N, C-alpha and C positions, 0 to 999 in steps of 0.2 A: 503494499500499500504505500503510497508516494506522501510523502509530509505535507499537511494543513498549509495552507496558503494563510501569509496574514489575515486577509479577508472570511475567509475561512473558521481563522483562530476565533475573531471576534465576533461573527455569528454565533459559535457555539455558546462562548462565553453572553455572549445576551440571552440566550436563548433560555441556559442554565441560570441567569439570575431572573427571567420569567418564571421560569419554574419553580422557583423558588417564594414565590409571591414579588420580587424585587422588580424595577423599573429603572430604566436610563432618561433621564431628564438632559436636552438640551437646551440652555437658558442665558439669555443675553441679561448683562448686569448695567442697573444703572452706574455711572460715573461713583458716585458716593458708594452703592454698596461694595464697586469690588476695589475702592479705598477700605473700605472695614474687614472687607474680605482679606487683602495683604496684611493690614494691621494685624489681624488674628491668627497668621499664618507667622509673621513676624517675632508674634509675642508666645509662639511656643502652643499656642491653645490646641491644636490638632498638627499632624504632620503633612497634611495635602490641604487639596482645598476641598477633594469630596468630604474628608474627614469632617474640617473646619463647618459644613454644612450637615451633615448625620447631625451631628455633634451640638448645634446650634438646633436642630428641630428638635431632636430628641429632648433638650432640656424645656423646648418651648410647650413640647406636650405637654410634657411631665406637669409644669407649670399650670398647664390652661389645664391639666384632668386631674386637677386638685381639687375639691370641696369649697365653696368660698364661707 
């Protein structure tokens, strides 16, 4: 069997993510949001942009899910 092409690897990875209930997002960030992302990365909040976004979303969800 021939090795997978980069495109095939991406397709396989995206299919596996979807099978686990995940999803891939392509987003545009306004300048102030991009600056906030850069600042969080520089501060060590998380190790990459995806991790920053995931951590911030989970923290916001946890806060929003608390009883008032």
